[in-house]
Structure formats: C-alpha cells, structure tokens
C-alpha positions in Angstrom: -40.3 -11.3 16.5 -38.6 -11.8 19.9 -36.9 -8.8 21.4 -33.5 -10.6 21.5 -33.8 -11.3 17.8 -34.6 -7.6 17.0 -31.6 -6.5 19.1 -29.3 -8.8 17.1 -30.7 -7.6 13.8 -30.1 -4.0 14.8 -26.6 -4.7 16.0 -23.8 -3.3 13.8 -21.6 -6.1 12.5 -17.9 -5.3 12.2 -16.5 -5.3 8.7 -14.3 -8.1 7.7 -10.7 -7.0 8.4 -8.6 -6.5 5.4 -5.5 -8.6 5.0 -2.5 -7.1 6.9 0.3 -8.3 4.5 2.8 -5.6 3.8 4.0 -4.5 0.4 7.0 -6.2 -1.2 10.4 -4.7 -0.8 11.9 -3.1 -3.9 14.2 -6.1 -4.3 11.3 -8.6 -4.1 9.1 -6.6 -6.5 11.9 -6.4 -9.0 12.6 -10.2 -8.7 8.9 -11.0 -9.3 8.8 -8.6 -12.3 12.0 -10.0 -13.8 10.8 -13.6 -13.4 7.4 -12.8 -15.0 9.2 -11.0 -17.9 11.5 -14.0 -18.4 8.4 -16.3 -18.6 6.3 -14.1 -20.9 8.8 -12.6 -23.3 10.0 -15.9 -24.8 6.3 -16.9 -25.2 5.6 -13.7 -27.1 8.6 -14.2 -29.4 7.8 -17.8 -30.0 4.1 -17.1 -30.9 5.1 -14.1 -33.0 7.6 -16.1 -35.1 5.2 -19.0 -35.7 2.3 -16.7 -36.5 4.5 -14.9 -39.1 5.4 -18.4 -40.5 1.7 -19.1 -40.8 1.0 -15.8 -42.6 3.9 -16.5 -44.9 2.5 -20.0 -45.6 -1.0 -18.6 -46.3 0.7 -16.1 -48.7 2.3 -19.0 -50.7 5.9 -18.2 -49.7 6.9 -21.9 -49.2 7.3 -24.5 -51.8 4.8 -27.3 -51.4 6.1 -30.4 -49.7 9.1 -28.7 -48.0 9.6 -28.7 -44.3 8.6 -25.0 -44.2 5.4 -25.8 -46.0 4.6 -28.7 -43.7 5.1 -26.5 -40.6 2.9 -23.9 -42.1 0.1 -26.4 -42.9 0.5 -27.9 -39.3 0.1 -24.4 -37.9 -2.9 -23.7 -40.0 -4.6 -26.9 -38.7 -3.5 -26.0 -35.2 -5.3 -22.6 -35.4 -8.4 -24.3 -36.9 -8.7 -27.3 -34.6 -6.4 -26.8 -31.7 -4.2 -29.7 -32.7 -1.4 -30.3 -35.2 -2.1 -33.0 -37.8 -2.6 -36.5 -36.3 -3.8 -40.0 -37.2 -6.2 -42.3 -35.4 -4.9 -45.8 -34.9 -6.8 -49.0 -34.7 -7.6 -48.5 -31.0 -9.0 -45.0 -31.7 -6.1 -43.2 -30.2 -4.6 -40.0 -31.6 -1.1 -40.4 -33.0 1.0 -37.5 -34.5 1.4 -37.7 -38.2 5.0 -38.7 -38.8 5.6 -36.4 -41.7 4.5 -33.2 -39.8 6.1 -34.4 -36.5 9.5 -34.6 -38.4 9.1 -31.1 -39.8 8.0 -29.7 -36.5 10.9 -31.3 -34.7 8.9 -33.8 -32.6 5.6 -34.2 -30.9 6.3 -32.5 -27.6 4.2 -29.5 -26.5 7.1 -27.2 -27.4 7.1 -28.6 -31.0 3.3 -28.5 -31.5 0.6 -26.5 -29.7 3.0 -24.2 -27.8 4.0 -22.7 -31.2 0.8 -20.6 -31.1 -0.6 -20.9 -27.6 0.7 -19.8 -24.2 1.0 -22.3 -21.3 -0.9 -21.6 -18.1 2.4 -20.6 -16.5 3.1 -18.0 -19.2 -0.5 -16.7 -18.9 0.1 -16.3 -15.2 3.2 -14.4 -16.0 1.3 -12.0 -18.3 -1.3 -11.4 -15.6 1.5 -10.6 -13.1 3.1 -8.1 -15.5 -0.2 -6.3 -16.0 -0.8 -6.0 -12.3 2.8 -4.9 -11.8 2.5 -2.3 -14.6 -0.9 -0.9 -13.9 -1.8 -1.8 -10.3 -5.2 -3.3 -11.1 -6.9 -6.0 -9.0 -6.2 -9.6 -10.1 -9.9 -10.5 -10.8 -10.5 -7.6 -13.2 -7.2 -8.5 -14.9 -8.0 -12.1 -15.5 -11.5 -11.3 -16.7 -10.4 -8.3 -18.8 -11.7 -8.2 -22.3 -9.6 -7.4 -25.3 -9.6 -3.6 -25.3 -10.8 -1.5 -28.2 -8.0 0.0 -30.2 -8.1 3.2 -32.2 -5.3 5.2 -33.9 -4.4 8.6 -32.5 -5.9 11.3 -34.7 -2.7 13.4 -34.4 -0.2 10.5 -34.6 -0.5 7.6 -37.0 2.2 5.7 -35.2 0.3 5.7 -31.9 -2.5 3.4 -30.8 -4.9 4.2 -28.0 -6.4 1.2 -26.1 -9.6 1.7 -24.2 -9.4 -0.8 -21.3 -12.6 -1.7 -19.5 -12.4 -2.8 -15.8 -15.0 -4.2 -13.5 -14.8 -4.2 -9.7 -17.7 -6.3 -8.4 -17.5 -5.2 -4.8 -18.5 -1.7 -5.7 -22.2 -0.6 -6.1 -23.5 -1.0 -9.6 -23.2 2.7 -10.5 -19.5 2.7 -9.7 -18.6 -0.9 -10.7 -17.2 -0.2 -14.2 -14.4 2.1 -15.2 -12.2 2.6 -18.2 -8.5 3.4 -18.8 -7.0 4.8 -21.9 -3.5 3.5 -22.6 -1.4 4.8 -25.5 1.2 2.7 -27.3 3.7 4.8 -29.3 6.7 2.5 -28.8 9.0 0.8 -26.3 8.3 1.8 -22.6 5.0 3.5 -23.5 2.0 2.8 -21.2 0.1 0.7 -23.8 3.0 -1.4 -25.1 2.3 -4.3 -22.7 -1.3 -4.4 -23.9 -0.1 -4.7 -27.5 2.2 -7.6 -26.5 -0.7 -9.3 -24.6 -3.0 -9.1 -27.6 -0.3 -10.3 -30.0 0.6 -13.3 -27.8 -3.1 -14.4 -27.3 -4.6 -13.6 -30.7 -4.0 -17.1 -32.2 -5.8 -18.8 -29.2 -8.8 -16.5 -29.7 -8.9 -17.3 -33.4 -8.8 -21.0 -32.7 -11.7 -20.7 -30.2 -13.7 -18.8 -32.8 -13.0 -21.5 -35.4 -14.3 -24.3 -33.2 -17.4 -22.4 -32.3 -16.4 -21.3 -28.8 -15.4 -17.6 -29.2 -14.1 -15.6 -26.3 -13.3 -11.9 -25.9 -11.0 -12.4 -22.9 -7.6 -10.9 -23.2 -5.6 -13.5 -21.3 -6.1 -17.0 -22.9 -3.8 -20.0 -22.5 -3.8 -23.7 -22.9 -3.6 -26.4 -20.2 -0.7 -28.9 -20.4 -3.2 -31.8 -20.3 -5.8 -32.2 -23.0 -9.1 -31.2 -21.6 -12.0 -29.6 -23.5 -12.8 -26.3 -21.8 -15.6 -25.3 -24.2 -16.4 -28.6 -26.0 -15.0 -31.0 -28.5 -12.0 -29.7 -30.4 -10.7 -27.0 -28.0 -8.2 -29.5 -26.4 -7.7 -27.6 -23.2 -7.7 -23.9 -24.2 -9.0 -22.1 -21.3 -9.5 -18.5 -20.1 -10.3 -18.5 -16.4 -8.5 -18.7 -13.1 -5.2 -20.5 -12.7 -4.8 -24.0 -11.2 -3.1 -24.3 -7.8 -0.1 -26.0 -9.4 0.7 -22.7 -11.2 1.0 -20.8 -8.0 3.0 -23.7 -6.4 5.5 -23.4 -9.3 5.8 -19.7 -8.7 6.4 -20.1 -5.0 9.3 -22.5 -5.7 10.8 -20.2 -8.3 10.7 -17.1 -6.2 12.3 -18.6 -3.2 11.7 -15.8 -0.6 9.3 -15.9 2.3 5.7 -15.1 1.5 6.0 -16.3 -2.1 3.7 -14.8 -4.7 0.7 -12.8 -3.3 -1.2 -10.7 -5.9 -2.6 -8.4 -3.2 0.9 -7.6 -2.0 2.0 -7.1 -5.6 -0.8 -4.7 -6.3 -0.2 -2.9 -3.0 3.4 -2.5 -3.9 2.5 -0.8 -7.1 0.0 1.5 -5.5 2.2 2.5 -2.6 5.7 2.6 -4.1 5.2 3.3 -7.8 1.9 5.0 -8.6 1.4 6.7 -5.2 -2.2 7.5 -6.0 -5.6 5.7 -5.7 -6.2 2.9 -8.3 -9.6 1.3 -8.3 -10.3 2.6 -4.8 -11.1 5.9 -3.0 -8.6 8.3 -1.5 -9.6 7.3 2.0 -9.0 3.6 1.2 -5.7 4.6 -0.4 -4.5 6.4 2.7 -5.9 4.2 5.4 -5.5 0.7 3.9 -2.5 1.0 1.6 -0.2 3.9 2.6 -0.4 4.4 6.4 0.0 0.7 7.5 3.0 0.1 5.1 6.4 -0.1 6.9 8.1 2.0 4.3 5.6 4.8 4.8 6.1 4.6 8.6 9.8 4.6 8.3 9.8 7.6 5.9 7.3 9.4 8.2 9.3 9.1 11.4 11.5 12.2 10.9 8.5 14.2 9.8 6.5 13.0 12.8 9.4 13.8 15.1 9.7 17.3 13.7 5.9 17.8 14.0 5.8 16.7 17.6 8.7 19.0 18.5 7.0 21.9 16.8 3.8 21.1 18.6 5.6 21.0 21.9 7.2 24.3 21.1 3.9 25.8 20.1 2.3 24.6 23.3 5.1 26.0 25.4 4.7 29.4 23.7 0.9 29.4 24.0 0.5 27.8 27.4 2.7 29.7 29.8 2.2 31.9 32.8 2.0 35.7 32.6 4.9 37.7 33.9 4.2 40.9 35.9 6.6 43.3 37.6 3.6 44.6 39.6 2.4 42.8 42.8 -1.0 41.3 41.8 -2.4 40.9 45.3 -5.9 40.7 43.9 -5.1 37.2 42.5 -5.1 34.1 44.7 -1.8 32.6 45.3 -0.8 29.0 44.7 2.4 27.4 46.0 4.2 28.5 42.8 2.3 31.5 41.2 -0.8 33.6 41.5 -4.0 32.5 39.7 -6.4 34.9 38.1 -9.2 32.4 37.3 -8.9 29.0 39.0 -12.4 27.9 37.8 -11.6 28.1 34.1 -8.4 26.1 33.9 -7.3 24.9 30.5 -6.3 21.6 32.2 -9.7 20.6 33.6 -13.4 21.0 33.5 -14.7 24.5 33.2 -16.6 26.1 36.0 -15.2 24.1 38.8 -12.0 24.6 40.8 -8.8 23.5 39.0 -7.4 20.2 40.3 -4.3 20.2 38.2 -0.9 19.9 39.8 0.6 23.1 41.0 3.7 22.2 38.9 1.5 23.0 35.8 0.9 26.6 37.0 4.0 27.8 35.1 2.3 26.5 31.9 -1.1 28.0 32.6 -2.2 31.3 30.9 -4.3 32.1 34.0 -1.1 32.1 36.2 0.8 35.3 37.0 4.4 35.3 38.2 5.7 38.3 40.1 8.8 39.1 42.1 7.3 37.8 45.3 7.0 34.3 43.7 10.7 34.1 42.7 11.9 32.7 46.0 9.7 29.6 45.8 10.4 29.2 42.0 14.1 29.6 42.5 14.1 27.0 45.3 11.9 24.6 43.2 14.4 24.9 40.3 17.2 24.2 42.7 15.6 21.1 44.1 14.7 19.8 40.7 18.3 20.2 39.5 19.3 18.0 42.5 16.7 15.4 41.7 17.8 15.3 38.1 21.3 14.1 39.3 19.9 11.1 41.3 16.8 10.0 39.5 16.7 7.4 36.7 16.1 8.9 33.2 12.8 7.1 32.9 11.4 8.6 36.2 12.9 12.0 35.4 11.3 12.1 32.0 7.9 11.0 33.2 7.5 13.2 36.3 9.9 16.1 36.4 11.4 17.0 33.0 8.5 19.2 31.8 8.2 21.5 34.9 12.0 21.7 35.1 12.2 22.7 31.4 9.6 25.5 32.0 11.4 26.8 35.0 14.8 26.7 33.2 13.3 28.6 30.3 11.8 31.1 32.7 15.2 31.4 34.4 16.8 32.2 31.0 14.1 34.7 30.0 14.8 38.4 30.3 11.8 39.1 32.5 13.9 38.8 35.7 17.6 39.4 36.0 20.2 36.9 37.2 20.7 39.0 40.3 17.0 38.8 41.1 17.0 35.0 40.8 20.1 34.7 42.9 18.7 37.0 45.6 15.4 35.2 45.6 17.1 31.8 46.3 18.9 33.4 49.2 15.7 34.9 50.5 13.7 31.7 50.4 11.9 31.4 53.8 11.3 28.2 55.8 7.6 28.4 54.8 8.5 28.6 51.1 10.8 25.5 51.4 8.1 23.7 53.3 5.5 24.4 50.6 7.8 23.4 47.8 8.9 20.2 49.6 5.2 19.3 50.2 4.5 20.0 46.5 7.3 17.7 45.3 6.0 15.0 47.7 2.5 15.4 46.1 1.1 16.6 49.3 -1.4 18.9 47.7 -4.4 16.9 46.3 -6.4 19.8 45.0 -6.7 23.5 45.0 -7.5 25.7 47.0 -4.8 24.9 49.5 -4.8 26.1 53.1 
C-alpha cells in the first residue's frame, strides 16, 4: 500500500461536531409543552369516550336500531377493519353507509376514524410530551414498545411500568436500558404512560385484527388513506412523522427556531432533571450544561468569586520575604535582593531568571530589607503619578499589579510609616535612575550591571 495511503489511514479523523443549538428558554419550553398538551388531551378524551361507548355496546347497553346502537356497531367495525360501515357503488368506490353516517354525525374524519385513532399531529404531540417529561431521545421515543405493566406489591392502586429504551449509537453492551415509572395518580411519573397506552390501544387492536400487529406505543393514522401494512389498515402507521407535521408545529409555535427535538430534550436535561439521561456524566457536563447560556449566566458570579480568591491566594503565596536584617549575602536587583535567581517560579528552572524586576515583589525568592525601601518608595510614588495620567486599559495591563503589591506592602506592619517617608526622602540619584530605567523597560534580563 502506498506510504501516503497508510498515513491517511493512520490519521485521526475529528469527530462530527455536535449541534450548537441552545436550550429553550423557560417561556418557550412552557409554550411547547402547553401546545402539545392542548393537542393530545382532547384526543385522549375523545378516544376514551368512544372506547367506553364501544364497550357499552358490546355489553348490550343500547337498544338495537337506536343511534347509540348504530354508533357502537360502527365503532366495532372501525376497530376490526379500520373503517366505519360503507357501501361500494357501481364504480367500485367506497361510500359511507347513510344510516351510520347520520348516527355518527357525518362522514368527516372527526365523525368516523378519529373517534378511536389519533391523527399524526396528535401522535407528534404525544411524542413531544414524553420527551418533555422524561428527557429521552426522539428516536427511542418514537420506536418505544408498549411497556410491561405490573401492580405494586404494596399498593393495589399503583401500577409500575417497565419502559425499554434503545440508543443505537452506543456499543451493543450499553445500547439497551430500562426505566421504571410508577402511576399512582395525577402528576405521578407514570401517568403520561397510562394516558399514552389508553389513547393508542384501539389502534393496536385494529392492527392485530387485520393481521398486522404492532407493539409500538405511539400509533396514529394518516389523514389520507394509505395502507401502511397491507389491505385494510387504511393508513394506520407507527413510524416517523411526515414533514407536514413539523411544518404545522412551526407555524403554531411562532417563535424563532420553531420545534427542535434536540433543543427540547436539552432543555429538560439542563433545566429540569439536571442529571445525565441516556448519556455519560462527561457528556452531560461538556455537551449539555457548560455550553448552555443559562449555565454560563448563573456561573459568572461564581467564576468571579473564584478568580478573586485565586488572585488573593496567589498574592499570599507568591510574595517577597521581609527581613529587618541586612542580607548582604543575597544578590541585589533594582527592587529587592534575590536568594536564588536560577530557580524562579516565573521561568525555566536552572537558568537565570528573565522575569521583569517588577515581579520581584511577588517572588518568594526575593528579600526586602530597609536598604531597599528608598527604591520601593520611589517606585510607588512614580506609579501613583502614572496612574493619574494613563488610560485605564494601559494601567490595568502594565502597572496595576506591581502597584497593588507595593501598596499592600506599604500598608503592611513590617515597616513603619516613618520608615517609608524617610526612605522616600533618602532616595539617591542612582536609585531614581535605576527605577526610571526599570519603568522604561531598560533591563532586558538579569543579572544587571
């Protein structure tokens, strides 16, 4: 194999960058959740009422030939064939049976198949509610099977659902996981699952009756007649939603960005659950939490406090030693004495320090004695004058830190006010020349002549 090909094969390819969309704001999330609830809740009530009507018909609670009885018989045929009663005209076209159409209130979708089946828009609303409640990925939700249900051993009024989820991007050993959700009443974790099963049970029964059973939880019917599994299913489908559904949601929501299921899930994970869901802790921190604007906004005061504490810790740890004795054994710099200029904390070890002499007051190798006070007092005096004439940007970048250290040293009890005042008066011409040269950056490296 050519050498260039081998190099390309061994080259590490960057991972595909994850989408950068932020989480929804609280107002946007609430709006999406409300709209989905307004779509799914009427469907649940509609299907629940018609299913109960069918059960009552099967139990013989309607007098034969009455409108209630005709509606019950139409619902029974709907759940067996996918259609309410119809006739075939001379051209072979399906026509609603007039008797049943009158009892049902018409032959519109709302009067016929929508009595027991959700529309695709309502199925989408159910999926959105599940994502908004549990923070699961969209694909595992749309492909989720009807969970196993078992009564709680210690509470007959409680049902525990065992939800199976699959995340295909994971390796096979970690691809499948389960969640246990309990339904004990309103606002309980499993109540939405109970409602989902109730709203989709007639559709699954119909598919079983026509020989195309499914164990999917979310099942709906397309508005147009189209056999999804074969003759007789008349458009019942349990897969991914058509683009028109998402277009309708975009128009309904009205805010920029429209409906994005990744953003919806990210909002749940970041703002509501605040813990990993179908991903690792590292992914949770790096992909979900840290890039989110609300996290960054909340973290700003904490970061500011941390930086200030770090600066204070650095100031307390990295500062020159104070000695009342004259340390003539040390080598002098323009500002202090240095006890070890080849092991500076500001540069490479074992070589002479090349840091600015303005950093000497922050170096633990430096020693300040009474004989250094004239230069330091003069340096503080000059910096105070510079502060009055320089722009804040230049001052902060070049001079604020050495000035702060000298000011703190001036306030410290190591030397008295009298000693500082006398030192400034005793500053020699050579001391002033050295400090002026330092401020003009005339010393490139240590040792100095």
